[in-house]
Structures are given as C-alpha cells and as structure tokens.
C-alpha positions in Angstrom: -5.1 -8.1 82.5 -6.4 -5.1 80.5 -10.0 -4.1 81.1 -12.2 -4.9 78.1 -14.4 -1.8 78.8 -12.4 1.0 80.6 -14.5 3.2 82.7 -14.9 6.6 81.0 -15.0 8.3 84.4 -11.5 7.2 85.4 -9.7 10.4 86.4 -6.3 11.7 85.6 -4.1 12.5 88.6 -2.4 15.9 89.0 0.5 16.4 91.4 0.6 19.9 92.9 2.5 21.7 95.6 0.6 22.9 98.7 2.2 26.4 98.3 1.5 27.2 94.7 0.2 30.8 94.9 -2.7 32.2 93.0 -4.3 30.1 90.3 -6.9 30.7 87.6 -8.8 28.3 85.3 -6.4 27.1 82.7 -3.8 26.0 85.3 -3.8 22.2 85.5 -4.0 22.5 89.3 -7.2 24.6 89.2 -10.6 22.8 89.3 -12.6 23.5 86.2 -9.6 23.5 83.8 -10.5 20.1 82.3 -13.8 18.7 81.1 -13.0 15.3 82.6 -12.4 14.0 86.1 -9.2 15.0 87.8 -7.8 13.9 91.2 -5.3 16.1 92.9 -2.3 14.9 94.9 -1.0 17.6 97.1 2.7 17.6 98.0 4.2 19.6 100.9 6.3 22.6 99.9 6.7 24.6 96.7 8.5 24.7 93.4 11.6 25.9 95.4 12.0 22.4 96.7 12.9 21.4 93.2 15.5 24.0 92.5 18.3 21.6 93.7 16.1 18.7 94.6 16.4 16.4 97.7 15.7 12.9 98.7 12.8 14.3 100.8 11.2 16.1 97.8 11.6 13.0 95.6 10.0 10.7 98.2 7.1 13.1 98.8 6.4 13.3 95.1 6.6 9.5 94.7 4.4 8.9 97.7 1.8 11.4 96.4 1.8 9.6 93.0 1.3 6.2 94.6 -1.6 7.6 96.6 -3.2 8.9 93.4 -2.7 5.5 91.8 -4.5 3.9 94.7 -7.4 6.3 94.2 -7.8 4.9 90.7 -6.3 7.4 88.3 -5.4 6.1 84.9 -2.4 8.5 84.4 -0.5 11.2 86.4 0.9 14.6 85.5 2.7 17.3 87.3 1.6 20.9 87.9 5.1 22.3 88.1 7.6 22.1 85.2 10.5 21.6 87.6 9.0 18.2 88.6 10.8 16.9 85.5 13.8 16.6 87.9 12.1 13.3 89.1 10.4 12.1 86.0 12.2 8.8 86.0 11.7 8.1 89.7 8.0 9.1 89.5 7.4 6.8 86.5 9.1 3.9 88.3 7.0 4.4 91.5 3.7 3.7 89.8 2.2 1.4 87.1 0.3 4.2 85.3 1.9 6.6 82.8 3.5 9.7 84.2 4.2 13.1 82.5 5.8 15.1 85.3 6.3 18.2 83.2 5.9 19.8 79.8 9.7 19.5 79.5 9.1 15.8 78.8 7.6 16.9 75.4 10.9 18.4 74.3 12.6 15.2 72.9 9.4 14.5 70.8 9.3 18.1 69.5 13.0 18.0 68.6 12.4 14.9 66.5 9.3 16.3 64.9 11.2 19.5 63.9 14.2 17.6 62.5 16.6 18.9 65.1 17.3 22.0 63.2 14.6 24.6 63.9 14.8 26.1 67.4 12.3 25.4 70.1 11.3 28.2 72.4 11.1 27.4 76.1 9.2 29.9 78.2 10.1 29.3 81.9 9.1 30.9 85.2 12.7 31.9 85.9 15.6 31.3 83.5 18.1 31.0 86.3 16.1 28.3 88.2 15.7 26.0 85.2 19.0 24.1 85.1 20.6 21.5 82.9 19.7 18.9 85.5 16.0 19.5 84.8 16.5 19.3 81.1 18.6 16.2 81.3 16.0 14.5 83.5 13.4 15.2 80.9 15.6 13.6 78.2 17.2 16.7 76.7 20.9 17.3 76.5 22.9 20.4 75.9 22.5 20.2 72.1 18.8 20.6 72.1 18.7 23.8 70.1 16.6 25.5 72.7 15.9 29.3 73.1 15.1 29.9 76.8 13.2 32.9 78.0 12.4 33.5 81.6 9.4 35.4 83.1 11.4 36.8 86.0 11.5 40.3 84.6 7.7 40.5 83.9 6.2 42.5 86.8 2.9 40.8 87.3 4.3 37.3 87.0 7.0 38.2 89.4 4.6 39.5 92.0 2.1 36.6 91.7 4.2 33.5 91.0 7.8 34.2 92.2 7.0 36.4 95.2 3.4 35.4 96.0 2.4 39.0 96.8 -0.9 39.4 95.0 -3.7 37.4 93.3 -3.4 36.7 89.6 -5.1 39.1 87.2 -5.9 37.5 83.8 -5.3 40.6 81.6 -2.1 41.6 83.4 -0.7 38.1 83.2 -1.6 37.7 79.5 0.2 41.0 78.9 3.3 39.7 80.6 3.3 36.4 78.8 2.9 38.0 75.3 5.6 40.4 76.1 8.0 37.7 77.1 7.2 35.6 74.0 7.7 38.8 71.9 11.3 39.1 73.3 12.0 35.5 72.3 10.5 36.0 68.8 12.6 39.1 68.3 15.7 37.1 69.0 14.6 34.1 66.8 11.8 34.9 64.4 11.7 31.3 63.0 10.9 29.4 66.1 9.5 26.0 65.2 7.5 25.5 68.4 7.1 27.0 71.9 6.9 25.0 75.1 5.4 26.6 78.3 7.3 25.2 81.3 5.5 26.9 84.1 1.9 25.7 84.7 0.8 29.3 85.5 1.4 30.1 81.8 -0.8 27.4 80.3 -3.9 29.5 80.6 -2.5 31.8 77.9 -1.4 29.2 75.3 -4.3 30.3 73.0 -3.4 33.9 73.2 0.3 33.1 72.3 -0.8 31.0 69.3 -3.2 33.6 68.1 -0.8 36.5 68.4 2.5 34.9 67.2 1.2 32.0 65.1 3.6 29.5 66.8 2.6 26.0 67.8 2.4 26.0 71.6 2.8 22.9 73.8 2.2 22.7 77.5 1.4 20.3 80.3 -2.4 20.6 79.6 -1.8 19.2 76.1 0.1 16.3 77.6 -2.7 15.7 80.1 -5.3 15.7 77.3 -3.2 13.2 75.3 -3.1 10.9 78.3 -6.8 11.2 78.8 -7.5 10.5 75.1 -5.4 7.5 75.3 -7.1 6.1 78.4 -8.5 3.1 76.5 -4.9 2.0 75.9 -3.3 3.0 79.2 -5.9 2.1 81.9 -5.1 -1.4 83.3 -6.7 -3.5 85.9 
C-alpha cells in the first residue's frame, strides 16, 4: 500500500565502488553534492570490474542495492556509468526504482530529439564503453551517437584512469571542455550531450555555459527520482 504522506527525509541510495579515486563535490558519490539525504552503498572493486562484467560483480551490486533498500531509500542510482551493464538485474533485485547510469537516459533523449539529431556521449574511455553497456541501457547500434573519450586528456587520465593524483577542479574543467570541443568540431549540431562518467558531472554547468548544449548526467536522473518521491516511495 502506498503511503499517504511520504516522509520528505527519505533518502536516495547511491551505489559506488570502494576504489573510485579522487572525488570533488558534484560527483554523486561525494557527500555535499545534493541538498537532500543520500545513503551510500559501497561495492568492492572498481569500474574495471564492469569492463567485461562477471557474476561476482553483478551479485555484489545487487546485494548492495538490496542493502540500501533495507535502509529505507526510495530510489537507487549508480555512481559509475558502466553499471548500466546490470541495469536490468539491479532493477529486478529491489522494489524501488533504479537508474544505474546516465546511459539509461539515452533512449528517452533519442525519442525527444526525433531520432535524427546526434547525441554526444562523453565517456571516461572510448575503448572501455562497449556495445554491451549501451544495449543493456536500452540503446542499439543505430542510436546516432557521437562518442568521445576522455582517455587523451592528461589530468583526467592521471586522476581517474590511473589514480596517480588528487583531482584539481580547474585542470579537470579544462580537460572536459577540451574533449567536448573536439566532439563539437566533428558535429556542430549536437542535439544533446550525455556525461557517462560520474567524475564529469561536476562540470555539466561549464559545458552548457560554454557550448550551449543541453547536458544530461546521472545527477539529473537522481534529482528526477528525488522529485518524484511522492509517486515512487512505497510502504
């Protein structure tokens, strides 16, 4: 039975890996990013466990999601875009809504844009994001995507891919804007941009301000879940 007066303090759950490198505010896995309660479910390992996936990685994610549900969250989101690999399994493992990754937004954006205008997808590493991740998020090979990786951006590579130094806001913003600029140079008429990697979400505003492109990320999906809490929180 649905609660007649949902508790406004009900938190959103966020799944994150134990080995996630340096974070700053704006990353969904960083306390202080949101102005509403958040519960974190820590999963052993790192994003590398989702490059190919495994039964072990799937089970650990589902167990962490179930633990968050038991702690009273009204929705669950993922802090790594590659968690899309197990969107279906995660959603089936709990009763609350799950958005494992910003990639889950792609089918909606494709429909909103009429299927003709290209959608930019900024990912942590263009060679690590595979068709399996996209298909698990509900996107096939005809999605009209333009994919740009961050692997050639020096600060991002040092911080996120190699874990060699803490994150510097100005340097990371510079890397993000440079990578988006490369994408825009290839396709000036992008209809929207999706940030796959949660380390990029801090810079969504800078990208919108600089390139005047609608930007979508996991933080937006989390806020939508939170705004819809009156409809999605069940007893």
